[in-house]
N, C-alpha and C positions, 0 to 999 in steps of 0.2 A: 597767372600765378604759377610760380615754380617752387617746388619743395626741395629742400636739402636736409638730409639727416647727417649730422656730424658729431664728433666728440665735443663735449662741452669744454670750455676754458674758464679760468677764473673771471674773465671779463663778462661771462654770461650769468654770474650768480644773481644779480639783481632781477633779471628777467625770469630766471628759474624760481626765485623766491616770490615774485609777483604772481606767477602761475600757480605755485603751491598754495599760497594764501587764498587767491580768488577761487581756486578749485575747491578747497576745503569749505570756504564760506558758502559756496553754491551747492556743492554735492551733499554736504553733511548737515545742512539746515534741517532741523527736526529730528536728527539722528544723534548728533553730538551736542552737548550742552551749549546753548547759544552764547552764554557768557565766555566760554572758551573760544568760540569762533570770533566773537567780537574783539577779543584781546590779542588775536593773532597779529603779528607784526612782520611786514616785509623786511624791515631792517634786521630784525632778530633772525629771521629765516636766512637772509643773505649771509649774515655772519656765520651761521652754522654751516652753510654750504661752502663758504670760503675756507673754514677750518677743515672740512672733510677732504678738500683737494689734496692735502698733504698727508692724510692719515688713512685713506681707504685703498683697497685693492678692487673695489667695485667700479663698474663702468657707468659713467653718466653721459648720455647723449641728448642732443636737442634736435627738434624739428623746426626748421625755419621756412617761412613762406615770404618771398620777396624781402629777405634780410630781417624779418621780424620773427623772433622765437615765439612759437605758438604751443609748444609742448616739450616734455622731456621724459626720459626713461632712465631708471637706475636699476642695475642688475649686477649679480655676481654670486659669490659664495652663498650657500644656504645656511641660515642661522639655526635651523631645527636640529635638535640632538639626534633624532631618528633618521636623518637624511643620509643617504648614500653619498660618498665623496663625489660622485659624478652628477649629483643633483644641484642645480643652481637655484637661485631665488630671484624672482622678478620683484624687487623691493617696491617699485612704484612706476606707474605711468600716469602722468598728468597732462591734460590738454586744457588750454585756457577755455573757460566756459563759453566764450564767444566763437570758439573754433571746433566745437564737438560735432561729430557726425560727418566729417569731411575726409576721413581716412588717415588722418595724422597719427592716431594711435596705432593703427595697423602698420604703418610705415615704420614707426619707432620699434614695434614688436619684431618686425621682420629683421631689422638691423641688429637688434639685441640678440635675437635667436641665432642668427648667423655668427655673431661674435662669440656667444656662449658655446655653440657647437665647435667652433674653430679652436677653442682652448680645451676641449675634451668633455664638456658637459653633455649628458645624454637626456636628462630630464630637467624639468623646471617646476617650481611651485610658486604660488602667490597666495598671500593672505588677504582676505577681503571681508569687510563688515557685512554680516548677513542681511542687513537692511539696505545695503547699497546695490539695489537691483540693477541699476544701469551698468555698474562695473561688472557684476556677475554675468550679465548678458554679453558685455564686450569680451570678457575672458572666455566665455563659452564659445563665442563666434570665432575666436582665434585658436580654439582647440583645447583649452583647459577645462577640466571637469572636477567637481568636488570629490575628494577622496575619503570622506567620512571623518576627518580629523577637524575638531573645533577647539577653540580656546576663548577664554574671557580676557578682555583687556580693560583697563580703567583709564578713562579720559575725563579729567576734571571731576572726579568722584562718581562718574557714571560708569556702570559695568556694561560693556558692549560685547556682543558675540561676533567672533570672526570664524570664517570657514576657510579651509585650505583647499586650493584647487591645484591640479597637477596635469602635466602633459609630457609626452615624449617629445624631444626636440630634434632627434635624429632618427633615421630608420625608415 
């Protein structure tokens, strides 16, 4: 098995969407309303990703093992009003549920971190659902820590709590 981390292309959107939906349906079962998870569509997700290619300044990268995309990472500017201009956001890292715990997420993070640092970002934040203990553990292992900021989001009429985690990416 050989892993390649590379910039995503429009040809990758279906695989990205498949991983997005499979990850949500696996990870958020019992956290996010099941009706929402059941109605997630790979085709709808792929269409959103295709539109984002022409509208975003964020970077989308994929991890491939033997020419099969097993995960992706999306990072770039930080959406938080209180963020310093040199703070980036790790918008998402998703690994296919069948490929978790093999180091793919760490490889994606390493690539994203180097890319963010190369364009002048010094810190990074990520928002994570407080009930997603697996993701919190992953982010902790790669150096992010809760900074005390939390917010409520609504998914399919359910109020969910997110916490913000942060790290220095250079220094």
